[in-house]
mmCIF file of the N, C-alpha and C atoms, coordinates in Angstrom:
data_MODEL
# 
_entry.id   MODEL 
# 
loop_
_atom_site.group_PDB 
_atom_site.id 
_atom_site.type_symbol 
_atom_site.label_atom_id 
_atom_site.label_alt_id 
_atom_site.label_comp_id 
_atom_site.label_asym_id 
_atom_site.label_entity_id 
_atom_site.label_seq_id 
_atom_site.pdbx_PDB_ins_code 
_atom_site.Cartn_x 
_atom_site.Cartn_y 
_atom_site.Cartn_z 
_atom_site.occupancy 
_atom_site.B_iso_or_equiv 
_atom_site.pdbx_formal_charge 
_atom_site.auth_seq_id 
_atom_site.auth_comp_id 
_atom_site.auth_asym_id 
_atom_site.auth_atom_id 
_atom_site.pdbx_PDB_model_num 
ATOM 1   N N  . MET A 1 1  ? -2.687 -26.048 -16.246 1.00 0.00 ? 1  MET A N  1 
ATOM 2   C CA . MET A 1 1  ? -2.471 -24.921 -17.123 1.00 0.00 ? 1  MET A CA 1 
ATOM 3   C C  . MET A 1 1  ? -1.409 -25.314 -18.147 1.00 0.00 ? 1  MET A C  1 
ATOM 4   N N  . ASN A 1 2  ? -1.632 -24.982 -19.403 1.00 0.00 ? 2  ASN A N  1 
ATOM 5   C CA . ASN A 1 2  ? -0.657 -25.381 -20.418 1.00 0.00 ? 2  ASN A CA 1 
ATOM 6   C C  . ASN A 1 2  ? 0.439  -24.345 -20.589 1.00 0.00 ? 2  ASN A C  1 
ATOM 7   N N  . ASP A 1 3  ? 1.391  -24.629 -21.447 1.00 0.00 ? 3  ASP A N  1 
ATOM 8   C CA . ASP A 1 3  ? 2.548  -23.754 -21.633 1.00 0.00 ? 3  ASP A CA 1 
ATOM 9   C C  . ASP A 1 3  ? 2.214  -22.413 -22.277 1.00 0.00 ? 3  ASP A C  1 
ATOM 10  N N  . ASN A 1 4  ? 0.993  -22.249 -22.767 1.00 0.00 ? 4  ASN A N  1 
ATOM 11  C CA . ASN A 1 4  ? 0.616  -21.001 -23.426 1.00 0.00 ? 4  ASN A CA 1 
ATOM 12  C C  . ASN A 1 4  ? 0.023  -19.978 -22.459 1.00 0.00 ? 4  ASN A C  1 
ATOM 13  N N  . HIS A 1 5  ? 0.057  -20.259 -21.148 1.00 0.00 ? 5  HIS A N  1 
ATOM 14  C CA . HIS A 1 5  ? -0.500 -19.356 -20.148 1.00 0.00 ? 5  HIS A CA 1 
ATOM 15  C C  . HIS A 1 5  ? 0.549  -19.029 -19.101 1.00 0.00 ? 5  HIS A C  1 
ATOM 16  N N  . ASP A 1 6  ? 0.587  -17.791 -18.717 1.00 0.00 ? 6  ASP A N  1 
ATOM 17  C CA . ASP A 1 6  ? 1.454  -17.339 -17.630 1.00 0.00 ? 6  ASP A CA 1 
ATOM 18  C C  . ASP A 1 6  ? 0.576  -16.757 -16.537 1.00 0.00 ? 6  ASP A C  1 
ATOM 19  N N  . VAL A 1 7  ? 0.962  -16.977 -15.296 1.00 0.00 ? 7  VAL A N  1 
ATOM 20  C CA . VAL A 1 7  ? 0.246  -16.391 -14.172 1.00 0.00 ? 7  VAL A CA 1 
ATOM 21  C C  . VAL A 1 7  ? 1.136  -15.305 -13.574 1.00 0.00 ? 7  VAL A C  1 
ATOM 22  N N  . VAL A 1 8  ? 0.584  -14.125 -13.417 1.00 0.00 ? 8  VAL A N  1 
ATOM 23  C CA . VAL A 1 8  ? 1.320  -13.011 -12.835 1.00 0.00 ? 8  VAL A CA 1 
ATOM 24  C C  . VAL A 1 8  ? 0.545  -12.485 -11.630 1.00 0.00 ? 8  VAL A C  1 
ATOM 25  N N  . THR A 1 9  ? 1.257  -11.925 -10.674 1.00 0.00 ? 9  THR A N  1 
ATOM 26  C CA . THR A 1 9  ? 0.621  -11.317 -9.511  1.00 0.00 ? 9  THR A CA 1 
ATOM 27  C C  . THR A 1 9  ? 0.302  -9.865  -9.821  1.00 0.00 ? 9  THR A C  1 
ATOM 28  N N  . ALA A 1 10 ? -0.909 -9.466  -9.475  1.00 0.00 ? 10 ALA A N  1 
ATOM 29  C CA . ALA A 1 10 ? -1.333 -8.075  -9.644  1.00 0.00 ? 10 ALA A CA 1 
ATOM 30  C C  . ALA A 1 10 ? -1.553 -7.475  -8.264  1.00 0.00 ? 10 ALA A C  1 
ATOM 31  N N  . LEU A 1 11 ? -1.154 -6.241  -8.070  1.00 0.00 ? 11 LEU A N  1 
ATOM 32  C CA . LEU A 1 11 ? -1.303 -5.567  -6.784  1.00 0.00 ? 11 LEU A CA 1 
ATOM 33  C C  . LEU A 1 11 ? -2.070 -4.266  -6.971  1.00 0.00 ? 11 LEU A C  1 
ATOM 34  N N  . ARG A 1 12 ? -3.138 -4.118  -6.179  1.00 0.00 ? 12 ARG A N  1 
ATOM 35  C CA . ARG A 1 12 ? -3.817 -2.834  -6.062  1.00 0.00 ? 12 ARG A CA 1 
ATOM 36  C C  . ARG A 1 12 ? -3.489 -2.333  -4.664  1.00 0.00 ? 12 ARG A C  1 
ATOM 37  N N  . PHE A 1 13 ? -2.932 -1.129  -4.580  1.00 0.00 ? 13 PHE A N  1 
ATOM 38  C CA . PHE A 1 13 ? -2.440 -0.601  -3.311  1.00 0.00 ? 13 PHE A CA 1 
ATOM 39  C C  . PHE A 1 13 ? -2.854 0.861   -3.227  1.00 0.00 ? 13 PHE A C  1 
ATOM 40  N N  . ASP A 1 14 ? -3.912 1.129   -2.476  1.00 0.00 ? 14 ASP A N  1 
ATOM 41  C CA . ASP A 1 14 ? -4.436 2.488   -2.337  1.00 0.00 ? 14 ASP A CA 1 
ATOM 42  C C  . ASP A 1 14 ? -4.083 3.027   -0.954  1.00 0.00 ? 14 ASP A C  1 
ATOM 43  N N  . VAL A 1 15 ? -3.597 4.252   -0.907  1.00 0.00 ? 15 VAL A N  1 
ATOM 44  C CA . VAL A 1 15 ? -3.249 4.898   0.360   1.00 0.00 ? 15 VAL A CA 1 
ATOM 45  C C  . VAL A 1 15 ? -4.091 6.162   0.495   1.00 0.00 ? 15 VAL A C  1 
ATOM 46  N N  . GLU A 1 16 ? -4.750 6.300   1.642   1.00 0.00 ? 16 GLU A N  1 
ATOM 47  C CA . GLU A 1 16 ? -5.505 7.506   1.937   1.00 0.00 ? 16 GLU A CA 1 
ATOM 48  C C  . GLU A 1 16 ? -5.011 8.042   3.272   1.00 0.00 ? 16 GLU A C  1 
ATOM 49  N N  . LEU A 1 17 ? -4.505 9.273   3.255   1.00 0.00 ? 17 LEU A N  1 
ATOM 50  C CA . LEU A 1 17 ? -4.019 9.918   4.469   1.00 0.00 ? 17 LEU A CA 1 
ATOM 51  C C  . LEU A 1 17 ? -4.815 11.189  4.716   1.00 0.00 ? 17 LEU A C  1 
ATOM 52  N N  . SER A 1 18 ? -5.109 11.460  5.974   1.00 0.00 ? 18 SER A N  1 
ATOM 53  C CA . SER A 1 18 ? -5.761 12.707  6.378   1.00 0.00 ? 18 SER A CA 1 
ATOM 54  C C  . SER A 1 18 ? -4.857 13.362  7.418   1.00 0.00 ? 18 SER A C  1 
ATOM 55  N N  . LEU A 1 19 ? -4.135 14.384  6.986   1.00 0.00 ? 19 LEU A N  1 
ATOM 56  C CA . LEU A 1 19 ? -3.138 15.022  7.846   1.00 0.00 ? 19 LEU A CA 1 
ATOM 57  C C  . LEU A 1 19 ? -3.447 16.505  8.004   1.00 0.00 ? 19 LEU A C  1 
ATOM 58  N N  . THR A 1 20 ? -3.051 17.047  9.134   1.00 0.00 ? 20 THR A N  1 
ATOM 59  C CA . THR A 1 20 ? -3.189 18.483  9.370   1.00 0.00 ? 20 THR A CA 1 
ATOM 60  C C  . THR A 1 20 ? -1.878 19.019  9.921   1.00 0.00 ? 20 THR A C  1 
ATOM 61  N N  . GLY A 1 21 ? -1.696 20.307  9.783   1.00 0.00 ? 21 GLY A N  1 
ATOM 62  C CA . GLY A 1 21 ? -0.511 20.959  10.315  1.00 0.00 ? 21 GLY A CA 1 
ATOM 63  C C  . GLY A 1 21 ? -0.599 22.446  10.095  1.00 0.00 ? 21 GLY A C  1 
ATOM 64  N N  . PRO A 1 22 ? 0.324  23.182  10.693  1.00 0.00 ? 22 PRO A N  1 
ATOM 65  C CA . PRO A 1 22 ? 0.258  24.645  10.613  1.00 0.00 ? 22 PRO A CA 1 
ATOM 66  C C  . PRO A 1 22 ? 0.592  25.201  9.231   1.00 0.00 ? 22 PRO A C  1 
ATOM 67  N N  . ILE A 1 23 ? 1.447  24.510  8.483   1.00 0.00 ? 23 ILE A N  1 
ATOM 68  C CA . ILE A 1 23 ? 1.807  24.990  7.137   1.00 0.00 ? 23 ILE A CA 1 
ATOM 69  C C  . ILE A 1 23 ? 1.959  23.782  6.209   1.00 0.00 ? 23 ILE A C  1 
ATOM 70  N N  . PRO A 1 24 ? 1.756  24.004  4.898   1.00 0.00 ? 24 PRO A N  1 
ATOM 71  C CA . PRO A 1 24 ? 1.857  22.890  3.949   1.00 0.00 ? 24 PRO A CA 1 
ATOM 72  C C  . PRO A 1 24 ? 3.186  22.129  4.008   1.00 0.00 ? 24 PRO A C  1 
ATOM 73  N N  . ALA A 1 25 ? 4.285  22.819  4.225   1.00 0.00 ? 25 ALA A N  1 
ATOM 74  C CA . ALA A 1 25 ? 5.589  22.148  4.249   1.00 0.00 ? 25 ALA A CA 1 
ATOM 75  C C  . ALA A 1 25 ? 5.655  21.083  5.348   1.00 0.00 ? 25 ALA A C  1 
ATOM 76  N N  . LEU A 1 26 ? 5.070  21.354  6.514   1.00 0.00 ? 26 LEU A N  1 
ATOM 77  C CA . LEU A 1 26 ? 5.080  20.379  7.603   1.00 0.00 ? 26 LEU A CA 1 
ATOM 78  C C  . LEU A 1 26 ? 4.138  19.214  7.327   1.00 0.00 ? 26 LEU A C  1 
ATOM 79  N N  . VAL A 1 27 ? 2.999  19.497  6.719   1.00 0.00 ? 27 VAL A N  1 
ATOM 80  C CA . VAL A 1 27 ? 2.070  18.427  6.338   1.00 0.00 ? 27 VAL A CA 1 
ATOM 81  C C  . VAL A 1 27 ? 2.740  17.531  5.290   1.00 0.00 ? 27 VAL A C  1 
ATOM 82  N N  . ASN A 1 28 ? 3.419  18.138  4.327   1.00 0.00 ? 28 ASN A N  1 
ATOM 83  C CA . ASN A 1 28 ? 4.130  17.370  3.301   1.00 0.00 ? 28 ASN A CA 1 
ATOM 84  C C  . ASN A 1 28 ? 5.209  16.494  3.924   1.00 0.00 ? 28 ASN A C  1 
ATOM 85  N N  . LYS A 1 29 ? 5.908  17.031  4.912   1.00 0.00 ? 29 LYS A N  1 
ATOM 86  C CA . LYS A 1 29 ? 6.958  16.269  5.582   1.00 0.00 ? 29 LYS A CA 1 
ATOM 87  C C  . LYS A 1 29 ? 6.371  15.059  6.308   1.00 0.00 ? 29 LYS A C  1 
ATOM 88  N N  . LYS A 1 30 ? 5.240  15.254  6.999   1.00 0.00 ? 30 LYS A N  1 
ATOM 89  C CA . LYS A 1 30 ? 4.557  14.135  7.662   1.00 0.00 ? 30 LYS A CA 1 
ATOM 90  C C  . LYS A 1 30 ? 4.139  13.079  6.647   1.00 0.00 ? 30 LYS A C  1 
ATOM 91  N N  . ALA A 1 31 ? 3.541  13.530  5.543   1.00 0.00 ? 31 ALA A N  1 
ATOM 92  C CA . ALA A 1 31 ? 3.074  12.594  4.516   1.00 0.00 ? 31 ALA A CA 1 
ATOM 93  C C  . ALA A 1 31 ? 4.237  11.799  3.935   1.00 0.00 ? 31 ALA A C  1 
ATOM 94  N N  . ALA A 1 32 ? 5.335  12.474  3.644   1.00 0.00 ? 32 ALA A N  1 
ATOM 95  C CA . ALA A 1 32 ? 6.501  11.791  3.074   1.00 0.00 ? 32 ALA A CA 1 
ATOM 96  C C  . ALA A 1 32 ? 7.059  10.749  4.038   1.00 0.00 ? 32 ALA A C  1 
ATOM 97  N N  . ALA A 1 33 ? 7.128  11.078  5.326   1.00 0.00 ? 33 ALA A N  1 
ATOM 98  C CA . ALA A 1 33 ? 7.627  10.125  6.318   1.00 0.00 ? 33 ALA A CA 1 
ATOM 99  C C  . ALA A 1 33 ? 6.717  8.908   6.411   1.00 0.00 ? 33 ALA A C  1 
ATOM 100 N N  . LEU A 1 34 ? 5.405  9.128   6.404   1.00 0.00 ? 34 LEU A N  1 
ATOM 101 C CA . LEU A 1 34 ? 4.467  8.009   6.449   1.00 0.00 ? 34 LEU A CA 1 
ATOM 102 C C  . LEU A 1 34 ? 4.564  7.148   5.201   1.00 0.00 ? 34 LEU A C  1 
ATOM 103 N N  . LEU A 1 35 ? 4.694  7.775   4.037   1.00 0.00 ? 35 LEU A N  1 
ATOM 104 C CA . LEU A 1 35 ? 4.809  7.010   2.789   1.00 0.00 ? 35 LEU A CA 1 
ATOM 105 C C  . LEU A 1 35 ? 6.089  6.187   2.755   1.00 0.00 ? 35 LEU A C  1 
ATOM 106 N N  . ARG A 1 36 ? 7.186  6.715   3.303   1.00 0.00 ? 36 ARG A N  1 
ATOM 107 C CA . ARG A 1 36 ? 8.421  5.933   3.394   1.00 0.00 ? 36 ARG A CA 1 
ATOM 108 C C  . ARG A 1 36 ? 8.234  4.724   4.307   1.00 0.00 ? 36 ARG A C  1 
ATOM 109 N N  . MET A 1 37 ? 7.541  4.925   5.432   1.00 0.00 ? 37 MET A N  1 
ATOM 110 C CA . MET A 1 37 ? 7.266  3.832   6.357   1.00 0.00 ? 37 MET A CA 1 
ATOM 111 C C  . MET A 1 37 ? 6.402  2.755   5.687   1.00 0.00 ? 37 MET A C  1 
ATOM 112 N N  . ILE A 1 38 ? 5.397  3.195   4.952   1.00 0.00 ? 38 ILE A N  1 
ATOM 113 C CA . ILE A 1 38 ? 4.516  2.270   4.238   1.00 0.00 ? 38 ILE A CA 1 
ATOM 114 C C  . ILE A 1 38 ? 5.312  1.503   3.180   1.00 0.00 ? 38 ILE A C  1 
ATOM 115 N N  . ALA A 1 39 ? 6.178  2.198   2.458   1.00 0.00 ? 39 ALA A N  1 
ATOM 116 C CA . ALA A 1 39 ? 7.003  1.544   1.432   1.00 0.00 ? 39 ALA A CA 1 
ATOM 117 C C  . ALA A 1 39 ? 7.912  0.494   2.054   1.00 0.00 ? 39 ALA A C  1 
ATOM 118 N N  . ASP A 1 40 ? 8.489  0.796   3.210   1.00 0.00 ? 40 ASP A N  1 
ATOM 119 C CA . ASP A 1 40 ? 9.334  -0.187  3.900   1.00 0.00 ? 40 ASP A CA 1 
ATOM 120 C C  . ASP A 1 40 ? 8.527  -1.421  4.289   1.00 0.00 ? 40 ASP A C  1 
ATOM 121 N N  . ARG A 1 41 ? 7.327  -1.205  4.800   1.00 0.00 ? 41 ARG A N  1 
ATOM 122 C CA . ARG A 1 41 ? 6.470  -2.341  5.179   1.00 0.00 ? 41 ARG A CA 1 
ATOM 123 C C  . ARG A 1 41 ? 6.105  -3.176  3.962   1.00 0.00 ? 41 ARG A C  1 
ATOM 124 N N  . LEU A 1 42 ? 5.811  -2.528  2.846   1.00 0.00 ? 42 LEU A N  1 
ATOM 125 C CA . LEU A 1 42 ? 5.477  -3.255  1.617   1.00 0.00 ? 42 LEU A CA 1 
ATOM 126 C C  . LEU A 1 42 ? 6.663  -4.096  1.166   1.00 0.00 ? 42 LEU A C  1 
ATOM 127 N N  . GLU A 1 43 ? 7.837  -3.493  1.164   1.00 0.00 ? 43 GLU A N  1 
ATOM 128 C CA . GLU A 1 43 ? 9.043  -4.194  0.740   1.00 0.00 ? 43 GLU A CA 1 
ATOM 129 C C  . GLU A 1 43 ? 9.373  -5.363  1.678   1.00 0.00 ? 43 GLU A C  1 
ATOM 130 N N  . ASP A 1 44 ? 9.064  -5.220  2.968   1.00 0.00 ? 44 ASP A N  1 
ATOM 131 C CA . ASP A 1 44 ? 9.326  -6.277  3.953   1.00 0.00 ? 44 ASP A CA 1 
ATOM 132 C C  . ASP A 1 44 ? 8.274  -7.380  3.952   1.00 0.00 ? 44 ASP A C  1 
ATOM 133 N N  . GLY A 1 45 ? 7.213  -7.217  3.142   1.00 0.00 ? 45 GLY A N  1 
ATOM 134 C CA . GLY A 1 45 ? 6.178  -8.244  3.055   1.00 0.00 ? 45 GLY A CA 1 
ATOM 135 C C  . GLY A 1 45 ? 5.211  -8.254  4.219   1.00 0.00 ? 45 GLY A C  1 
ATOM 136 N N  . ASP A 1 46 ? 4.957  -7.100  4.829   1.00 0.00 ? 46 ASP A N  1 
ATOM 137 C CA . ASP A 1 46 ? 4.072  -7.018  5.988   1.00 0.00 ? 46 ASP A CA 1 
ATOM 138 C C  . ASP A 1 46 ? 2.585  -7.133  5.652   1.00 0.00 ? 46 ASP A C  1 
ATOM 139 N N  . PHE A 1 47 ? 2.236  -7.079  4.385   1.00 0.00 ? 47 PHE A N  1 
ATOM 140 C CA . PHE A 1 47 ? 0.825  -7.138  4.005   1.00 0.00 ? 47 PHE A CA 1 
ATOM 141 C C  . PHE A 1 47 ? 0.482  -8.529  3.500   1.00 0.00 ? 47 PHE A C  1 
ATOM 142 N N  . GLU A 1 48 ? -0.703 -9.016  3.874   1.00 0.00 ? 48 GLU A N  1 
ATOM 143 C CA . GLU A 1 48 ? -1.145 -10.364 3.540   1.00 0.00 ? 48 GLU A CA 1 
ATOM 144 C C  . GLU A 1 48 ? -1.596 -10.459 2.086   1.00 0.00 ? 48 GLU A C  1 
ATOM 145 N N  . GLU A 1 49 ? -1.490 -11.675 1.553   1.00 0.00 ? 49 GLU A N  1 
ATOM 146 C CA . GLU A 1 49 ? -2.091 -11.921 0.235   1.00 0.00 ? 49 GLU A CA 1 
ATOM 147 C C  . GLU A 1 49 ? -3.596 -11.897 0.389   1.00 0.00 ? 49 GLU A C  1 
ATOM 148 N N  . GLY A 1 50 ? -4.282 -11.582 -0.680  1.00 0.00 ? 50 GLY A N  1 
ATOM 149 C CA . GLY A 1 50 ? -5.725 -11.414 -0.623  1.00 0.00 ? 50 GLY A CA 1 
ATOM 150 C C  . GLY A 1 50 ? -6.012 -9.933  -0.579  1.00 0.00 ? 50 GLY A C  1 
ATOM 151 N N  . SER A 1 51 ? -7.109 -9.553  0.025   1.00 0.00 ? 51 SER A N  1 
ATOM 152 C CA . SER A 1 51 ? -7.406 -8.130  0.135   1.00 0.00 ? 51 SER A CA 1 
ATOM 153 C C  . SER A 1 51 ? -7.671 -7.780  1.583   1.00 0.00 ? 51 SER A C  1 
ATOM 154 N N  . GLU A 1 52 ? -7.241 -6.600  1.964   1.00 0.00 ? 52 GLU A N  1 
ATOM 155 C CA . GLU A 1 52 ? -7.432 -6.151  3.342   1.00 0.00 ? 52 GLU A CA 1 
ATOM 156 C C  . GLU A 1 52 ? -7.312 -4.639  3.424   1.00 0.00 ? 52 GLU A C  1 
ATOM 157 N N  . PHE A 1 53 ? -7.907 -4.086  4.487   1.00 0.00 ? 53 PHE A N  1 
ATOM 158 C CA . PHE A 1 53 ? -7.733 -2.688  4.839   1.00 0.00 ? 53 PHE A CA 1 
ATOM 159 C C  . PHE A 1 53 ? -6.789 -2.639  6.037   1.00 0.00 ? 53 PHE A C  1 
ATOM 160 N N  . VAL A 1 54 ? -5.849 -1.720  6.017   1.00 0.00 ? 54 VAL A N  1 
ATOM 161 C CA . VAL A 1 54 ? -4.861 -1.586  7.080   1.00 0.00 ? 54 VAL A CA 1 
ATOM 162 C C  . VAL A 1 54 ? -4.849 -0.134  7.540   1.00 0.00 ? 54 VAL A C  1 
ATOM 163 N N  . ASP A 1 55 ? -4.932 0.082   8.855   1.00 0.00 ? 55 ASP A N  1 
ATOM 164 C CA . ASP A 1 55 ? -4.871 1.437   9.396   1.00 0.00 ? 55 ASP A CA 1 
ATOM 165 C C  . ASP A 1 55 ? -3.451 1.980   9.303   1.00 0.00 ? 55 ASP A C  1 
ATOM 166 N N  . VAL A 1 56 ? -3.341 3.288   9.111   1.00 0.00 ? 56 VAL A N  1 
ATOM 167 C CA . VAL A 1 56 ? -2.060 3.987   9.141   1.00 0.00 ? 56 VAL A CA 1 
ATOM 168 C C  . VAL A 1 56 ? -2.067 4.869   10.379  1.00 0.00 ? 56 VAL A C  1 
ATOM 169 N N  . ASN A 1 57 ? -1.049 4.702   11.218  1.00 0.00 ? 57 ASN A N  1 
ATOM 170 C CA . ASN A 1 57 ? -0.938 5.496   12.444  1.00 0.00 ? 57 ASN A CA 1 
ATOM 171 C C  . ASN A 1 57 ? 0.301  6.376   12.380  1.00 0.00 ? 57 ASN A C  1 
ATOM 172 N N  . ASP A 1 58 ? 0.187  7.567   12.990  1.00 0.00 ? 58 ASP A N  1 
ATOM 173 C CA . ASP A 1 58 ? 1.344  8.463   13.048  1.00 0.00 ? 58 ASP A CA 1 
ATOM 174 C C  . ASP A 1 58 ? 2.286  8.034   14.170  1.00 0.00 ? 58 ASP A C  1 
ATOM 175 N N  . GLU A 1 59 ? 3.315  8.824   14.409  1.00 0.00 ? 59 GLU A N  1 
ATOM 176 C CA . GLU A 1 59 ? 4.328  8.475   15.413  1.00 0.00 ? 59 GLU A CA 1 
ATOM 177 C C  . GLU A 1 59 ? 3.770  8.420   16.836  1.00 0.00 ? 59 GLU A C  1 
ATOM 178 N N  . ASN A 1 60 ? 2.580  9.009   17.049  1.00 0.00 ? 60 ASN A N  1 
ATOM 179 C CA . ASN A 1 60 ? 1.935  8.988   18.365  1.00 0.00 ? 60 ASN A CA 1 
ATOM 180 C C  . ASN A 1 60 ? 0.871  7.891   18.473  1.00 0.00 ? 60 ASN A C  1 
ATOM 181 N N  . GLY A 1 61 ? 0.726  7.089   17.427  1.00 0.00 ? 61 GLY A N  1 
ATOM 182 C CA . GLY A 1 61 ? -0.269 6.020   17.432  1.00 0.00 ? 61 GLY A CA 1 
ATOM 183 C C  . GLY A 1 61 ? -1.659 6.457   17.014  1.00 0.00 ? 61 GLY A C  1 
ATOM 184 N N  . LYS A 1 62 ? -1.806 7.720   16.602  1.00 0.00 ? 62 LYS A N  1 
ATOM 185 C CA . LYS A 1 62 ? -3.103 8.239   16.167  1.00 0.00 ? 62 LYS A CA 1 
ATOM 186 C C  . LYS A 1 62 ? -3.375 7.788   14.734  1.00 0.00 ? 62 LYS A C  1 
ATOM 187 N N  . SER A 1 63 ? -4.591 7.308   14.482  1.00 0.00 ? 63 SER A N  1 
ATOM 188 C CA . SER A 1 63 ? -4.970 6.886   13.140  1.00 0.00 ? 63 SER A CA 1 
ATOM 189 C C  . SER A 1 63 ? -5.047 8.112   12.218  1.00 0.00 ? 63 SER A C  1 
ATOM 190 N N  . VAL A 1 64 ? -4.326 8.051   11.117  1.00 0.00 ? 64 VAL A N  1 
ATOM 191 C CA . VAL A 1 64 ? -4.303 9.169   10.163  1.00 0.00 ? 64 VAL A CA 1 
ATOM 192 C C  . VAL A 1 64 ? -4.655 8.732   8.749   1.00 0.00 ? 64 VAL A C  1 
ATOM 193 N N  . GLY A 1 65 ? -5.057 7.482   8.599   1.00 0.00 ? 65 GLY A N  1 
ATOM 194 C CA . GLY A 1 65 ? -5.412 7.042   7.264   1.00 0.00 ? 65 GLY A CA 1 
ATOM 195 C C  . GLY A 1 65 ? -5.592 5.545   7.175   1.00 0.00 ? 65 GLY A C  1 
ATOM 196 N N  . GLU A 1 66 ? -5.639 5.095   5.929   1.00 0.00 ? 66 GLU A N  1 
ATOM 197 C CA . GLU A 1 66 ? -5.925 3.700   5.664   1.00 0.00 ? 66 GLU A CA 1 
ATOM 198 C C  . GLU A 1 66 ? -5.253 3.284   4.358   1.00 0.00 ? 66 GLU A C  1 
ATOM 199 N N  . ILE A 1 67 ? -4.868 2.033   4.322   1.00 0.00 ? 67 ILE A N  1 
ATOM 200 C CA . ILE A 1 67 ? -4.302 1.443   3.105   1.00 0.00 ? 67 ILE A CA 1 
ATOM 201 C C  . ILE A 1 67 ? -5.220 0.304   2.693   1.00 0.00 ? 67 ILE A C  1 
ATOM 202 N N  . TYR A 1 68 ? -5.499 0.216   1.403   1.00 0.00 ? 68 TYR A N  1 
ATOM 203 C CA . TYR A 1 68 ? -6.215 -0.941  0.866   1.00 0.00 ? 68 TYR A CA 1 
ATOM 204 C C  . TYR A 1 68 ? -5.211 -1.744  0.055   1.00 0.00 ? 68 TYR A C  1 
ATOM 205 N N  . VAL A 1 69 ? -5.067 -3.027  0.413   1.00 0.00 ? 69 VAL A N  1 
ATOM 206 C CA . VAL A 1 69 ? -4.115 -3.914  -0.251  1.00 0.00 ? 69 VAL A CA 1 
ATOM 207 C C  . VAL A 1 69 ? -4.896 -5.056  -0.876  1.00 0.00 ? 69 VAL A C  1 
ATOM 208 N N  . ASP A 1 70 ? -4.694 -5.281  -2.169  1.00 0.00 ? 70 ASP A N  1 
ATOM 209 C CA . ASP A 1 70 ? -5.386 -6.385  -2.835  1.00 0.00 ? 70 ASP A CA 1 
ATOM 210 C C  . ASP A 1 70 ? -4.416 -7.050  -3.810  1.00 0.00 ? 70 ASP A C  1 
ATOM 211 N N  . TYR A 1 71 ? -3.972 -8.244  -3.429  1.00 0.00 ? 71 TYR A N  1 
ATOM 212 C CA . TYR A 1 71 ? -3.148 -9.046  -4.322  1.00 0.00 ? 71 TYR A CA 1 
ATOM 213 C C  . TYR A 1 71 ? -4.071 -9.972  -5.093  1.00 0.00 ? 71 TYR A C  1 
ATOM 214 N N  . GLY A 1 72 ? -3.861 -10.069 -6.373  1.00 0.00 ? 72 GLY A N  1 
ATOM 215 C CA . GLY A 1 72 ? -4.619 -10.984 -7.196  1.00 0.00 ? 72 GLY A CA 1 
ATOM 216 C C  . GLY A 1 72 ? -3.699 -11.652 -8.182  1.00 0.00 ? 72 GLY A C  1 
ATOM 217 N N  . HIS A 1 73 ? -4.240 -12.596 -8.903  1.00 0.00 ? 73 HIS A N  1 
ATOM 218 C CA . HIS A 1 73 ? -3.453 -13.296 -9.905  1.00 0.00 ? 73 HIS A CA 1 
ATOM 219 C C  . HIS A 1 73 ? -4.163 -13.189 -11.245 1.00 0.00 ? 73 HIS A C  1 
ATOM 220 N N  . LEU A 1 74 ? -3.411 -12.891 -12.253 1.00 0.00 ? 74 LEU A N  1 
ATOM 221 C CA . LEU A 1 74 ? -3.947 -12.776 -13.594 1.00 0.00 ? 74 LEU A CA 1 
ATOM 222 C C  . LEU A 1 74 ? -3.368 -13.875 -14.458 1.00 0.00 ? 74 LEU A C  1 
ATOM 223 N N  . VAL A 1 75 ? -4.193 -14.448 -15.292 1.00 0.00 ? 75 VAL A N  1 
ATOM 224 C CA . VAL A 1 75 ? -3.701 -15.412 -16.259 1.00 0.00 ? 75 VAL A CA 1 
ATOM 225 C C  . VAL A 1 75 ? -3.578 -14.687 -17.589 1.00 0.00 ? 75 VAL A C  1 
ATOM 226 N N  . THR A 1 76 ? -2.381 -14.719 -18.140 1.00 0.00 ? 76 THR A N  1 
ATOM 227 C CA . THR A 1 76 ? -2.172 -14.091 -19.437 1.00 0.00 ? 76 THR A CA 1 
ATOM 228 C C  . THR A 1 76 ? -1.979 -15.169 -20.481 1.00 0.00 ? 76 THR A C  1 
ATOM 229 N N  . HIS A 1 77 ? -2.320 -14.848 -21.668 1.00 0.00 ? 77 HIS A N  1 
ATOM 230 C CA . HIS A 1 77 ? -2.190 -15.799 -22.768 1.00 0.00 ? 77 HIS A CA 1 
ATOM 231 C C  . HIS A 1 77 ? -0.985 -15.420 -23.614 1.00 0.00 ? 77 HIS A C  1 
ATOM 232 N N  . SER A 1 78 ? -0.046 -16.311 -23.681 1.00 0.00 ? 78 SER A N  1 
ATOM 233 C CA . SER A 1 78 ? 1.168  -16.084 -24.481 1.00 0.00 ? 78 SER A CA 1 
ATOM 234 C C  . SER A 1 78 ? 0.945  -16.629 -25.882 1.00 0.00 ? 78 SER A C  1 
ATOM 235 N N  . ALA A 1 79 ? 1.638  -16.027 -26.797 1.00 0.00 ? 79 ALA A N  1 
ATOM 236 C CA . ALA A 1 79 ? 1.525  -16.502 -28.191 1.00 0.00 ? 79 ALA A CA 1 
ATOM 237 C C  . ALA A 1 79 ? 2.373  -17.724 -28.411 1.00 0.00 ? 79 ALA A C  1 
# 
């Protein structure tokens, strides 16, 4: 690759959660806690390069959703 090209990492990160609860405030609280946990895992590098589906489990180990992780590389053309 010559000096006129840069390679950058691109991330597609989709989160799908299916939560239930007695009132919206409690469902929101569950969702926020799960999203914080997911963010910590992302920051810690727990997801593999390439593409993969990862299950999301609640505090009891019950599956409540899925994450799609896709790392790719883009070649950009510099002037």
